[in-house]
N, CA, C and O atoms as a Tripos MOL2 file, in Angstrom:
@<TRIPOS>MOLECULE
protein
  308   307    77     0     0
PROTEIN
NO_CHARGES

@<TRIPOS>ATOM
      1 N           0.8350   -1.1830    0.0000 N.3       1 MET1
      2 CA          0.0000    0.0000    0.0000 C.3       1 MET1
      3 C           0.8790    1.2450    0.0000 C.2       1 MET1
      4 O           1.9690    1.2520    0.5710 O.2       1 MET1
      5 N           0.3950    2.2780   -0.6380 N.am      2 ASP2
      6 CA          1.1060    3.5440   -0.6680 C.3       2 ASP2
      7 C           0.9210    4.2890    0.6430 C.2       2 ASP2
      8 O          -0.1230    4.1850    1.2870 O.2       2 ASP2
      9 N           1.9350    5.0350    1.0290 N.am      3 LEU3
     10 CA          1.8660    5.8630    2.2290 C.3       3 LEU3
     11 C           1.6470    7.3190    1.8700 C.2       3 LEU3
     12 O           1.5200    8.1760    2.7450 O.2       3 LEU3
     13 N           1.6060    7.5900    0.5730 N.am      4 TYR4
     14 CA          1.5170    8.9520    0.0710 C.3       4 TYR4
     15 C           0.6410    8.9450   -1.1710 C.2       4 TYR4
     16 O           0.8050    8.0910   -2.0420 O.2       4 TYR4
     17 N          -0.2790    9.8790   -1.2570 N.am      5 GLN5
     18 CA         -1.1450    9.9980   -2.4260 C.3       5 GLN5
     19 C          -0.7390   11.2430   -3.1970 C.2       5 GLN5
     20 O          -0.7310   12.3430   -2.6440 O.2       5 GLN5
     21 N          -0.4010   11.0760   -4.4750 N.am      6 ASP6
     22 CA          0.0260   12.2070   -5.2930 C.3       6 ASP6
     23 C          -1.0820   13.2460   -5.4280 C.2       6 ASP6
     24 O          -2.2620   12.9630   -5.2250 O.2       6 ASP6
     25 N          -0.6620   14.4440   -5.7750 N.am      7 GLU7
     26 CA         -1.6390   15.5200   -5.9890 C.3       7 GLU7
     27 C          -2.4810   15.2270   -7.2240 C.2       7 GLU7
     28 O          -2.0740   14.4680   -8.1030 O.2       7 GLU7
     29 N          -3.6360   15.8270   -7.2760 N.am      8 THR8
     30 CA         -4.5030   15.7590   -8.4520 C.3       8 THR8
     31 C          -4.6270   17.1720   -8.9970 C.2       8 THR8
     32 O          -4.0520   18.1070   -8.4380 O.2       8 THR8
     33 N          -5.3600   17.3320  -10.0670 N.am      9 GLN9
     34 CA         -5.5600   18.6800  -10.6090 C.3       9 GLN9
     35 C          -6.3160   19.5690   -9.6200 C.2       9 GLN9
     36 O          -6.1650   20.7900   -9.6380 O.2       9 GLN9
     37 N          -7.1200   18.9610   -8.7670 N.am     10 ALA10
     38 CA         -7.9430   19.7390   -7.8440 C.3      10 ALA10
     39 C          -7.4250   19.7580   -6.4060 C.2      10 ALA10
     40 O          -7.8400   20.6030   -5.6130 O.2      10 ALA10
     41 N          -6.5170   18.8270   -6.0580 N.am     11 ASP11
     42 CA         -6.1340   18.6930   -4.6600 C.3      11 ASP11
     43 C          -4.6260   18.5770   -4.4720 C.2      11 ASP11
     44 O          -3.9010   18.1730   -5.3810 O.2      11 ASP11
     45 N          -4.1740   18.9340   -3.2860 N.am     12 ASP12
     46 CA         -2.7730   18.7970   -2.9000 C.3      12 ASP12
     47 C          -2.4570   17.3300   -2.6170 C.2      12 ASP12
     48 O          -3.3670   16.5250   -2.4130 O.2      12 ASP12
     49 N          -1.1670   16.9800   -2.6030 N.am     13 PRO13
     50 CA         -0.7890   15.6170   -2.2020 C.3      13 PRO13
     51 C          -1.1380   15.4020   -0.7300 C.2      13 PRO13
     52 O          -1.3030   16.3640    0.0200 O.2      13 PRO13
     53 N          -1.2490   14.1420   -0.3220 N.am     14 THR14
     54 CA         -1.5830   13.8570    1.0680 C.3      14 THR14
     55 C          -0.8240   12.6330    1.5750 C.2      14 THR14
     56 O          -0.5600   11.6890    0.8310 O.2      14 THR14
     57 N          -0.4870   12.6760    2.8390 N.am     15 LEU15
     58 CA          0.1650   11.5580    3.5030 C.3      15 LEU15
     59 C          -0.9220   10.6620    4.0870 C.2      15 LEU15
     60 O          -1.7510   11.1190    4.8730 O.2      15 LEU15
     61 N          -0.9180    9.3930    3.7070 N.am     16 VAL16
     62 CA         -1.9280    8.4580    4.2220 C.3      16 VAL16
     63 C          -1.3200    7.4330    5.1640 C.2      16 VAL16
     64 O          -2.0100    6.5250    5.6280 O.2      16 VAL16
     65 N          -0.0270    7.5740    5.4490 N.am     17 GLY17
     66 CA          0.6280    6.6990    6.4100 C.3      17 GLY17
     67 C           0.3180    7.1300    7.8290 C.2      17 GLY17
     68 O          -0.1200    8.2540    8.0720 O.2      17 GLY17
     69 N           0.5510    6.2190    8.7630 N.am     18 GLU18
     70 CA          0.3290    6.4960   10.1770 C.3      18 GLU18
     71 C           1.6340    6.2980   10.9330 C.2      18 GLU18
     72 O           2.3840    5.3620   10.6560 O.2      18 GLU18
     73 N           1.9050    7.1820   11.8890 N.am     19 ASN19
     74 CA          3.0350    6.9840   12.7970 C.3      19 ASN19
     75 C           2.6600    5.8860   13.7740 C.2      19 ASN19
     76 O           1.6400    5.9850   14.4570 O.2      19 ASN19
     77 N           3.4620    4.8540   13.8470 N.am     20 CYS20
     78 CA          3.1610    3.7070   14.6910 C.3      20 CYS20
     79 C           4.3240    3.4520   15.6430 C.2      20 CYS20
     80 O           5.4880    3.5890   15.2690 O.2      20 CYS20
     81 N           3.9980    3.0840   16.8640 N.am     21 HIS21
     82 CA          5.0230    2.7910   17.8620 C.3      21 HIS21
     83 C           5.5300    1.3610   17.6980 C.2      21 HIS21
     84 O           4.7440    0.4310   17.5170 O.2      21 HIS21
     85 N           6.8350    1.1950   17.7610 N.am     22 ILE22
     86 CA          7.4320   -0.1390   17.7350 C.3      22 ILE22
     87 C           7.2110   -0.7860   19.1030 C.2      22 ILE22
     88 O           6.6670   -1.8870   19.1920 O.2      22 ILE22
     89 N           7.6300   -0.1080   20.1590 N.am     23 VAL23
     90 CA          7.2590   -0.4860   21.5270 C.3      23 VAL23
     91 C           6.0690    0.4110   21.8690 C.2      23 VAL23
     92 O           6.1400    1.6250   21.6800 O.2      23 VAL23
     93 N           5.0000   -0.1600   22.3600 N.am     24 ALA24
     94 CA          3.7650    0.5840   22.6210 C.3      24 ALA24
     95 C           4.0000    1.7780   23.5370 C.2      24 ALA24
     96 O           4.9730    1.8260   24.2890 O.2      24 ALA24
     97 N           3.0870    2.7400   23.4540 N.am     25 GLU25
     98 CA          3.1390    3.9150   24.3290 C.3      25 GLU25
     99 C           2.9790    3.5370   25.7960 C.2      25 GLU25
    100 O           3.5120    4.2110   26.6780 O.2      25 GLU25
    101 N           2.2470    2.4650   26.0530 N.am     26 SER26
    102 CA          2.0240    2.0280   27.4330 C.3      26 SER26
    103 C           2.4120    0.5620   27.5700 C.2      26 SER26
    104 O           2.5480   -0.1530   26.5780 O.2      26 SER26
    105 N           2.5850    0.1320   28.8040 N.am     27 ASP27
    106 CA          2.9540   -1.2690   29.0520 C.3      27 ASP27
    107 C           1.8870   -2.2410   28.5790 C.2      27 ASP27
    108 O           2.1980   -3.3930   28.2770 O.2      27 ASP27
    109 N           0.6440   -1.8060   28.5080 N.am     28 GLU28
    110 CA         -0.4630   -2.6830   28.1270 C.3      28 GLU28
    111 C          -0.6180   -2.8350   26.6150 C.2      28 GLU28
    112 O          -1.3370   -3.7270   26.1620 O.2      28 GLU28
    113 N           0.0330   -1.9920   25.8320 N.am     29 GLY29
    114 CA         -0.1250   -2.0220   24.3840 C.3      29 GLY29
    115 C           0.7210   -3.0870   23.7220 C.2      29 GLY29
    116 O           1.4810   -3.7870   24.3910 O.2      29 GLY29
    117 N           0.5950   -3.2160   22.3930 N.am     30 PRO30
    118 CA          1.3810   -4.1960   21.6440 C.3      30 PRO30
    119 C           2.8820   -3.9710   21.8350 C.2      30 PRO30
    120 O           3.3760   -2.8530   21.6870 O.2      30 PRO30
    121 N           3.5790   -5.0150   22.1560 N.am     31 ARG31
    122 CA          5.0190   -4.9630   22.3960 C.3      31 ARG31
    123 C           5.3560   -3.9550   23.4860 C.2      31 ARG31
    124 O           6.3950   -3.2970   23.4260 O.2      31 ARG31
    125 N           4.4830   -3.8320   24.4800 N.am     32 GLY32
    126 CA          4.6340   -2.8210   25.5210 C.3      32 GLY32
    127 C           5.5140   -3.2210   26.6840 C.2      32 GLY32
    128 O           5.8900   -2.3750   27.4950 O.2      32 GLY32
    129 N           5.8450   -4.4800   26.7760 N.am     33 SER33
    130 CA          6.6990   -4.9430   27.8640 C.3      33 SER33
    131 C           8.1340   -4.5270   27.5640 C.2      33 SER33
    132 O           8.8410   -5.1920   26.8070 O.2      33 SER33
    133 N           8.5590   -3.4090   28.1730 N.am     34 SER34
    134 CA          9.8660   -2.8560   27.8540 C.3      34 SER34
    135 C          10.3520   -1.9930   29.0050 C.2      34 SER34
    136 O           9.5590   -1.5040   29.8090 O.2      34 SER34
    137 N          11.6360   -1.8150   29.0730 N.am     35 LEU35
    138 CA         12.2260   -0.9220   30.0600 C.3      35 LEU35
    139 C          12.3240    0.5160   29.5420 C.2      35 LEU35
    140 O          12.8220    1.3920   30.2490 O.2      35 LEU35
    141 N          11.8540    0.7660   28.3200 N.am     36 MET36
    142 CA         11.9020    2.1140   27.7500 C.3      36 MET36
    143 C          11.0550    3.0690   28.5780 C.2      36 MET36
    144 O           9.9760    2.7110   29.0510 O.2      36 MET36
    145 N          11.5530    4.2830   28.7450 N.am     37 SER37
    146 CA         10.7680    5.3100   29.4200 C.3      37 SER37
    147 C           9.6630    5.7990   28.4750 C.2      37 SER37
    148 O           9.6960    5.5240   27.2760 O.2      37 SER37
    149 N           8.6980    6.5180   29.0220 N.am     38 LEU38
    150 CA          7.6240    7.0620   28.1860 C.3      38 LEU38
    151 C           8.1820    8.0380   27.1620 C.2      38 LEU38
    152 O           7.7090    8.0700   26.0260 O.2      38 LEU38
    153 N           9.1740    8.8300   27.5350 N.am     39 ASP39
    154 CA          9.7890    9.7570   26.5770 C.3      39 ASP39
    155 C          10.4690    8.9970   25.4430 C.2      39 ASP39
    156 O          10.3590    9.3940   24.2830 O.2      39 ASP39
    157 N          11.1610    7.9240   25.7600 N.am     40 GLN40
    158 CA         11.8230    7.1230   24.7310 C.3      40 GLN40
    159 C          10.8070    6.4800   23.7950 C.2      40 GLN40
    160 O          11.0750    6.3110   22.6060 O.2      40 GLN40
    161 N           9.6620    6.1270   24.3190 N.am     41 ARG41
    162 CA          8.6340    5.4770   23.4930 C.3      41 ARG41
    163 C           8.0630    6.4230   22.4430 C.2      41 ARG41
    164 O           7.5490    5.9730   21.4190 O.2      41 ARG41
    165 N           8.1490    7.7250   22.6880 N.am     42 ASP42
    166 CA          7.6610    8.6980   21.7190 C.3      42 ASP42
    167 C           8.7760    9.2870   20.8600 C.2      42 ASP42
    168 O           8.5560   10.2610   20.1410 O.2      42 ASP42
    169 N           9.9630    8.7040   20.9310 N.am     43 SER43
    170 CA         11.0880    9.2120   20.1470 C.3      43 SER43
    171 C          11.0590    8.6490   18.7230 C.2      43 SER43
    172 O          10.3850    7.6580   18.4400 O.2      43 SER43
    173 N          11.8050    9.3070   17.8420 N.am     44 TYR44
    174 CA         11.8840    8.8780   16.4430 C.3      44 TYR44
    175 C          12.3410    7.4250   16.3180 C.2      44 TYR44
    176 O          11.8490    6.6920   15.4600 O.2      44 TYR44
    177 N          13.2830    7.0050   17.1740 N.am     45 LYS45
    178 CA         13.8180    5.6440   17.1000 C.3      45 LYS45
    179 C          12.7380    4.5850   17.3090 C.2      45 LYS45
    180 O          12.8990    3.4440   16.8730 O.2      45 LYS45
    181 N          11.6440    4.9490   17.9680 N.am     46 ASN46
    182 CA         10.5980    3.9840   18.2980 C.3      46 ASN46
    183 C           9.3540    4.1320   17.4280 C.2      46 ASN46
    184 O           8.3120    3.5530   17.7340 O.2      46 ASN46
    185 N           9.4530    4.8910   16.3600 N.am     47 VAL47
    186 CA          8.2910    5.1230   15.4910 C.3      47 VAL47
    187 C           8.5950    4.6160   14.0910 C.2      47 VAL47
    188 O           9.7180    4.7330   13.5990 O.2      47 VAL47
    189 N           7.5820    4.0550   13.4630 N.am     48 ILE48
    190 CA          7.6890    3.5720   12.0840 C.3      48 ILE48
    191 C           6.4350    4.0250   11.3390 C.2      48 ILE48
    192 O           5.3470    4.0480   11.9150 O.2      48 ILE48
    193 N           6.5770    4.3800   10.0790 N.am     49 LEU49
    194 CA          5.4510    4.8320    9.2650 C.3      49 LEU49
    195 C           4.8580    3.6360    8.5250 C.2      49 LEU49
    196 O           5.5550    2.9380    7.7880 O.2      49 LEU49
    197 N           3.5680    3.4130    8.7320 N.am     50 LEU50
    198 CA          2.8710    2.2800    8.1150 C.3      50 LEU50
    199 C           1.5430    2.7330    7.5460 C.2      50 LEU50
    200 O           1.0020    3.7550    7.9660 O.2      50 LEU50
    201 N           1.0140    1.9870    6.5990 N.am     51 CYS51
    202 CA         -0.3530    2.2240    6.1630 C.3      51 CYS51
    203 C          -1.2860    1.7090    7.2650 C.2      51 CYS51
    204 O          -0.8710    0.9240    8.1180 O.2      51 CYS51
    205 N          -2.5250    2.1480    7.2400 N.am     52 ARG52
    206 CA         -3.4930    1.7810    8.2690 C.3      52 ARG52
    207 C          -3.6950    0.2680    8.3690 C.2      52 ARG52
    208 O          -3.8060   -0.2690    9.4710 O.2      52 ARG52
    209 N          -3.7420   -0.4160    7.2340 N.am     53 ASN53
    210 CA         -3.9620   -1.8670    7.2520 C.3      53 ASN53
    211 C          -2.8030   -2.5990    7.9260 C.2      53 ASN53
    212 O          -3.0170   -3.4780    8.7600 O.2      53 ASN53
    213 N          -1.5840   -2.2340    7.5620 N.am     54 HIS54
    214 CA         -0.4330   -2.9180    8.1550 C.3      54 HIS54
    215 C          -0.2450   -2.5330    9.6230 C.2      54 HIS54
    216 O           0.2440   -3.3410   10.4120 O.2      54 HIS54
    217 N          -0.6170   -1.3390    9.9910 N.am     55 HIS55
    218 CA         -0.5830   -0.9480   11.4020 C.3      55 HIS55
    219 C          -1.4470   -1.9060   12.2240 C.2      55 HIS55
    220 O          -1.0200   -2.3820   13.2760 O.2      55 HIS55
    221 N          -2.6440   -2.1840   11.7530 N.am     56 LYS56
    222 CA         -3.5690   -3.0950   12.4440 C.3      56 LYS56
    223 C          -3.0020   -4.5100   12.5100 C.2      56 LYS56
    224 O          -3.0330   -5.1490   13.5610 O.2      56 LYS56
    225 N          -2.4850   -4.9940   11.3820 N.am     57 ILE57
    226 CA         -1.9370   -6.3530   11.3210 C.3      57 ILE57
    227 C          -0.7630   -6.5030   12.2840 C.2      57 ILE57
    228 O          -0.7060   -7.4660   13.0480 O.2      57 ILE57
    229 N           0.1530   -5.5740   12.2520 N.am     58 ILE58
    230 CA          1.3500   -5.6410   13.0900 C.3      58 ILE58
    231 C           0.9900   -5.6100   14.5630 C.2      58 ILE58
    232 O           1.5720   -6.3490   15.3560 O.2      58 ILE58
    233 N           0.0370   -4.7630   14.9440 N.am     59 ASP59
    234 CA         -0.3670   -4.7080   16.3480 C.3      59 ASP59
    235 C          -1.1500   -5.9480   16.7730 C.2      59 ASP59
    236 O          -1.1140   -6.3250   17.9440 O.2      59 ASP59
    237 N          -1.8460   -6.5780   15.8530 N.am     60 ALA60
    238 CA         -2.6360   -7.7680   16.1840 C.3      60 ALA60
    239 C          -1.7870   -9.0380   16.2110 C.2      60 ALA60
    240 O          -2.1700  -10.0210   16.8450 O.2      60 ALA60
    241 N          -0.6400   -9.0280   15.5320 N.am     61 GLN61
    242 CA          0.1990  -10.2250   15.4350 C.3      61 GLN61
    243 C           1.5730   -9.9760   16.0530 C.2      61 GLN61
    244 O           2.5970  -10.0020   15.3700 O.2      61 GLN61
    245 N           1.5660   -9.7350   17.3630 N.am     62 GLU62
    246 CA          2.7980   -9.4150   18.0890 C.3      62 GLU62
    247 C           3.8240  -10.5430   18.0500 C.2      62 GLU62
    248 O           5.0270  -10.2880   18.1020 O.2      62 GLU62
    249 N           3.3630  -11.7790   17.9610 N.am     63 GLY63
    250 CA          4.2840  -12.9090   17.9280 C.3      63 GLY63
    251 C           5.1770  -12.8900   16.7030 C.2      63 GLY63
    252 O           6.3600  -13.2220   16.7840 O.2      63 GLY63
    253 N           4.6220  -12.5070   15.5880 N.am     64 LYS64
    254 CA          5.3980  -12.4220   14.3480 C.3      64 LYS64
    255 C           6.1510  -11.0970   14.2700 C.2      64 LYS64
    256 O           7.3330  -11.0700   13.9280 O.2      64 LYS64
    257 N           5.4700  -10.0090   14.5840 N.am     65 TYR65
    258 CA          6.0440   -8.6750   14.4500 C.3      65 TYR65
    259 C           6.6060   -8.2090   15.7890 C.2      65 TYR65
    260 O           6.0120   -7.3810   16.4810 O.2      65 TYR65
    261 N           7.7530   -8.7560   16.1290 N.am     66 THR66
    262 CA          8.4310   -8.4320   17.3800 C.3      66 THR66
    263 C           9.1090   -7.0610   17.2640 C.2      66 THR66
    264 O           9.1980   -6.4850   16.1790 O.2      66 THR66
    265 N           9.5800   -6.5570   18.3980 N.am     67 VAL67
    266 CA         10.3180   -5.2940   18.3930 C.3      67 VAL67
    267 C          11.5130   -5.3970   17.4380 C.2      67 VAL67
    268 O          11.7270   -4.5030   16.6200 O.2      67 VAL67
    269 N          12.2790   -6.4630   17.5360 N.am     68 GLN68
    270 CA         13.4600   -6.6020   16.6770 C.3      68 GLN68
    271 C          13.0760   -6.6860   15.2030 C.2      68 GLN68
    272 O          13.7450   -6.0900   14.3600 O.2      68 GLN68
    273 N          12.0240   -7.4060   14.8840 N.am     69 TYR69
    274 CA         11.5510   -7.5110   13.5030 C.3      69 TYR69
    275 C          11.2410   -6.1210   12.9540 C.2      69 TYR69
    276 O          11.6420   -5.7840   11.8400 O.2      69 TYR69
    277 N          10.5210   -5.3140   13.7440 N.am     70 LEU70
    278 CA         10.1390   -3.9770   13.2880 C.3      70 LEU70
    279 C          11.3370   -3.0340   13.1870 C.2      70 LEU70
    280 O          11.4050   -2.2120   12.2720 O.2      70 LEU70
    281 N          12.2860   -3.1490   14.1260 N.am     71 LEU71
    282 CA         13.5000   -2.3420   14.0360 C.3      71 LEU71
    283 C          14.2970   -2.7040   12.7870 C.2      71 LEU71
    284 O          14.8230   -1.8220   12.1090 O.2      71 LEU71
    285 N          14.3870   -3.9880   12.4810 N.am     72 ASP72
    286 CA         15.0740   -4.4230   11.2680 C.3      72 ASP72
    287 C          14.3660   -3.9130   10.0280 C.2      72 ASP72
    288 O          15.0130   -3.4520    9.0880 O.2      72 ASP72
    289 N          13.0430   -3.9930   10.0190 N.am     73 MET73
    290 CA         12.2530   -3.5210    8.8800 C.3      73 MET73
    291 C          12.4680   -2.0230    8.6730 C.2      73 MET73
    292 O          12.6350   -1.5610    7.5440 O.2      73 MET73
    293 N          12.4630   -1.2730    9.7670 N.am     74 LYS74
    294 CA         12.6910    0.1770    9.6650 C.3      74 LYS74
    295 C          14.0890    0.4620    9.1430 C.2      74 LYS74
    296 O          14.2690    1.3630    8.3240 O.2      74 LYS74
    297 N          15.0660   -0.2800    9.5970 N.am     75 SER75
    298 CA         16.4490   -0.0780    9.1650 C.3      75 SER75
    299 C          16.6120   -0.3210    7.6630 C.2      75 SER75
    300 O          17.3330    0.4160    6.9900 O.2      75 SER75
    301 N          15.9580   -1.3320    7.1470 N.am     76 VAL76
    302 CA         16.0400   -1.6540    5.7150 C.3      76 VAL76
    303 C          15.4240   -0.5450    4.8660 C.2      76 VAL76
    304 O          15.9170   -0.2340    3.7820 O.2      76 VAL76
    305 N          14.3510    0.0400    5.3660 N.am     77 HIS77
    306 CA         13.6680    1.0860    4.6020 C.3      77 HIS77
    307 C          14.2630    2.4350    4.8710 C.2      77 HIS77
    308 O          13.8090    3.4330    4.3110 O.2      77 HIS77
@<TRIPOS>BOND
     1     1     2 1
     2     2     3 1
     3     3     4 2
     4     3     5 am
     5     5     6 1
     6     6     7 1
     7     7     8 2
     8     7     9 am
     9     9    10 1
    10    10    11 1
    11    11    12 2
    12    11    13 am
    13    13    14 1
    14    14    15 1
    15    15    16 2
    16    15    17 am
    17    17    18 1
    18    18    19 1
    19    19    20 2
    20    19    21 am
    21    21    22 1
    22    22    23 1
    23    23    24 2
    24    23    25 am
    25    25    26 1
    26    26    27 1
    27    27    28 2
    28    27    29 am
    29    29    30 1
    30    30    31 1
    31    31    32 2
    32    31    33 am
    33    33    34 1
    34    34    35 1
    35    35    36 2
    36    35    37 am
    37    37    38 1
    38    38    39 1
    39    39    40 2
    40    39    41 am
    41    41    42 1
    42    42    43 1
    43    43    44 2
    44    43    45 am
    45    45    46 1
    46    46    47 1
    47    47    48 2
    48    47    49 am
    49    49    50 1
    50    50    51 1
    51    51    52 2
    52    51    53 am
    53    53    54 1
    54    54    55 1
    55    55    56 2
    56    55    57 am
    57    57    58 1
    58    58    59 1
    59    59    60 2
    60    59    61 am
    61    61    62 1
    62    62    63 1
    63    63    64 2
    64    63    65 am
    65    65    66 1
    66    66    67 1
    67    67    68 2
    68    67    69 am
    69    69    70 1
    70    70    71 1
    71    71    72 2
    72    71    73 am
    73    73    74 1
    74    74    75 1
    75    75    76 2
    76    75    77 am
    77    77    78 1
    78    78    79 1
    79    79    80 2
    80    79    81 am
    81    81    82 1
    82    82    83 1
    83    83    84 2
    84    83    85 am
    85    85    86 1
    86    86    87 1
    87    87    88 2
    88    87    89 am
    89    89    90 1
    90    90    91 1
    91    91    92 2
    92    91    93 am
    93    93    94 1
    94    94    95 1
    95    95    96 2
    96    95    97 am
    97    97    98 1
    98    98    99 1
    99    99   100 2
   100    99   101 am
   101   101   102 1
   102   102   103 1
   103   103   104 2
   104   103   105 am
   105   105   106 1
   106   106   107 1
   107   107   108 2
   108   107   109 am
   109   109   110 1
   110   110   111 1
   111   111   112 2
   112   111   113 am
   113   113   114 1
   114   114   115 1
   115   115   116 2
   116   115   117 am
   117   117   118 1
   118   118   119 1
   119   119   120 2
   120   119   121 am
   121   121   122 1
   122   122   123 1
   123   123   124 2
   124   123   125 am
   125   125   126 1
   126   126   127 1
   127   127   128 2
   128   127   129 am
   129   129   130 1
   130   130   131 1
   131   131   132 2
   132   131   133 am
   133   133   134 1
   134   134   135 1
   135   135   136 2
   136   135   137 am
   137   137   138 1
   138   138   139 1
   139   139   140 2
   140   139   141 am
   141   141   142 1
   142   142   143 1
   143   143   144 2
   144   143   145 am
   145   145   146 1
   146   146   147 1
   147   147   148 2
   148   147   149 am
   149   149   150 1
   150   150   151 1
   151   151   152 2
   152   151   153 am
   153   153   154 1
   154   154   155 1
   155   155   156 2
   156   155   157 am
   157   157   158 1
   158   158   159 1
   159   159   160 2
   160   159   161 am
   161   161   162 1
   162   162   163 1
   163   163   164 2
   164   163   165 am
   165   165   166 1
   166   166   167 1
   167   167   168 2
   168   167   169 am
   169   169   170 1
   170   170   171 1
   171   171   172 2
   172   171   173 am
   173   173   174 1
   174   174   175 1
   175   175   176 2
   176   175   177 am
   177   177   178 1
   178   178   179 1
   179   179   180 2
   180   179   181 am
   181   181   182 1
   182   182   183 1
   183   183   184 2
   184   183   185 am
   185   185   186 1
   186   186   187 1
   187   187   188 2
   188   187   189 am
   189   189   190 1
   190   190   191 1
   191   191   192 2
   192   191   193 am
   193   193   194 1
   194   194   195 1
   195   195   196 2
   196   195   197 am
   197   197   198 1
   198   198   199 1
   199   199   200 2
   200   199   201 am
   201   201   202 1
   202   202   203 1
   203   203   204 2
   204   203   205 am
   205   205   206 1
   206   206   207 1
   207   207   208 2
   208   207   209 am
   209   209   210 1
   210   210   211 1
   211   211   212 2
   212   211   213 am
   213   213   214 1
   214   214   215 1
   215   215   216 2
   216   215   217 am
   217   217   218 1
   218   218   219 1
   219   219   220 2
   220   219   221 am
   221   221   222 1
   222   222   223 1
   223   223   224 2
   224   223   225 am
   225   225   226 1
   226   226   227 1
   227   227   228 2
   228   227   229 am
   229   229   230 1
   230   230   231 1
   231   231   232 2
   232   231   233 am
   233   233   234 1
   234   234   235 1
   235   235   236 2
   236   235   237 am
   237   237   238 1
   238   238   239 1
   239   239   240 2
   240   239   241 am
   241   241   242 1
   242   242   243 1
   243   243   244 2
   244   243   245 am
   245   245   246 1
   246   246   247 1
   247   247   248 2
   248   247   249 am
   249   249   250 1
   250   250   251 1
   251   251   252 2
   252   251   253 am
   253   253   254 1
   254   254   255 1
   255   255   256 2
   256   255   257 am
   257   257   258 1
   258   258   259 1
   259   259   260 2
   260   259   261 am
   261   261   262 1
   262   262   263 1
   263   263   264 2
   264   263   265 am
   265   265   266 1
   266   266   267 1
   267   267   268 2
   268   267   269 am
   269   269   270 1
   270   270   271 1
   271   271   272 2
   272   271   273 am
   273   273   274 1
   274   274   275 1
   275   275   276 2
   276   275   277 am
   277   277   278 1
   278   278   279 1
   279   279   280 2
   280   279   281 am
   281   281   282 1
   282   282   283 1
   283   283   284 2
   284   283   285 am
   285   285   286 1
   286   286   287 1
   287   287   288 2
   288   287   289 am
   289   289   290 1
   290   290   291 1
   291   291   292 2
   292   291   293 am
   293   293   294 1
   294   294   295 1
   295   295   296 2
   296   295   297 am
   297   297   298 1
   298   298   299 1
   299   299   300 2
   300   299   301 am
   301   301   302 1
   302   302   303 1
   303   303   304 2
   304   303   305 am
   305   305   306 1
   306   306   307 1
   307   307   308 2
@<TRIPOS>SUBSTRUCTURE
     1 MET1         2 RESIDUE 1 A MET
     2 ASP2         6 RESIDUE 1 A ASP
     3 LEU3        10 RESIDUE 1 A LEU
     4 TYR4        14 RESIDUE 1 A TYR
     5 GLN5        18 RESIDUE 1 A GLN
     6 ASP6        22 RESIDUE 1 A ASP
     7 GLU7        26 RESIDUE 1 A GLU
     8 THR8        30 RESIDUE 1 A THR
     9 GLN9        34 RESIDUE 1 A GLN
    10 ALA10       38 RESIDUE 1 A ALA
    11 ASP11       42 RESIDUE 1 A ASP
    12 ASP12       46 RESIDUE 1 A ASP
    13 PRO13       50 RESIDUE 1 A PRO
    14 THR14       54 RESIDUE 1 A THR
    15 LEU15       58 RESIDUE 1 A LEU
    16 VAL16       62 RESIDUE 1 A VAL
    17 GLY17       66 RESIDUE 1 A GLY
    18 GLU18       70 RESIDUE 1 A GLU
    19 ASN19       74 RESIDUE 1 A ASN
    20 CYS20       78 RESIDUE 1 A CYS
    21 HIS21       82 RESIDUE 1 A HIS
    22 ILE22       86 RESIDUE 1 A ILE
    23 VAL23       90 RESIDUE 1 A VAL
    24 ALA24       94 RESIDUE 1 A ALA
    25 GLU25       98 RESIDUE 1 A GLU
    26 SER26      102 RESIDUE 1 A SER
    27 ASP27      106 RESIDUE 1 A ASP
    28 GLU28      110 RESIDUE 1 A GLU
    29 GLY29      114 RESIDUE 1 A GLY
    30 PRO30      118 RESIDUE 1 A PRO
    31 ARG31      122 RESIDUE 1 A ARG
    32 GLY32      126 RESIDUE 1 A GLY
    33 SER33      130 RESIDUE 1 A SER
    34 SER34      134 RESIDUE 1 A SER
    35 LEU35      138 RESIDUE 1 A LEU
    36 MET36      142 RESIDUE 1 A MET
    37 SER37      146 RESIDUE 1 A SER
    38 LEU38      150 RESIDUE 1 A LEU
    39 ASP39      154 RESIDUE 1 A ASP
    40 GLN40      158 RESIDUE 1 A GLN
    41 ARG41      162 RESIDUE 1 A ARG
    42 ASP42      166 RESIDUE 1 A ASP
    43 SER43      170 RESIDUE 1 A SER
    44 TYR44      174 RESIDUE 1 A TYR
    45 LYS45      178 RESIDUE 1 A LYS
    46 ASN46      182 RESIDUE 1 A ASN
    47 VAL47      186 RESIDUE 1 A VAL
    48 ILE48      190 RESIDUE 1 A ILE
    49 LEU49      194 RESIDUE 1 A LEU
    50 LEU50      198 RESIDUE 1 A LEU
    51 CYS51      202 RESIDUE 1 A CYS
    52 ARG52      206 RESIDUE 1 A ARG
    53 ASN53      210 RESIDUE 1 A ASN
    54 HIS54      214 RESIDUE 1 A HIS
    55 HIS55      218 RESIDUE 1 A HIS
    56 LYS56      222 RESIDUE 1 A LYS
    57 ILE57      226 RESIDUE 1 A ILE
    58 ILE58      230 RESIDUE 1 A ILE
    59 ASP59      234 RESIDUE 1 A ASP
    60 ALA60      238 RESIDUE 1 A ALA
    61 GLN61      242 RESIDUE 1 A GLN
    62 GLU62      246 RESIDUE 1 A GLU
    63 GLY63      250 RESIDUE 1 A GLY
    64 LYS64      254 RESIDUE 1 A LYS
    65 TYR65      258 RESIDUE 1 A TYR
    66 THR66      262 RESIDUE 1 A THR
    67 VAL67      266 RESIDUE 1 A VAL
    68 GLN68      270 RESIDUE 1 A GLN
    69 TYR69      274 RESIDUE 1 A TYR
    70 LEU70      278 RESIDUE 1 A LEU
    71 LEU71      282 RESIDUE 1 A LEU
    72 ASP72      286 RESIDUE 1 A ASP
    73 MET73      290 RESIDUE 1 A MET
    74 LYS74      294 RESIDUE 1 A LYS
    75 SER75      298 RESIDUE 1 A SER
    76 VAL76      302 RESIDUE 1 A VAL
    77 HIS77      306 RESIDUE 1 A HIS
């Protein structure tokens, strides 16, 4: 899925990606079991840009999409 929609003759371009946390904002969220502080959880290092569909999939399938998996994915991109 695209994270960016090009401009049209009538409209400006738009970003359709979502900022997603690799380690959840709270301990109760997906991949939330971490020693990271709340400030660290909102840092650039802990955020990845995803489309809405993949954001849902990644948060629902924590066993497959581990913190390390997501960090590696971010590094490749």
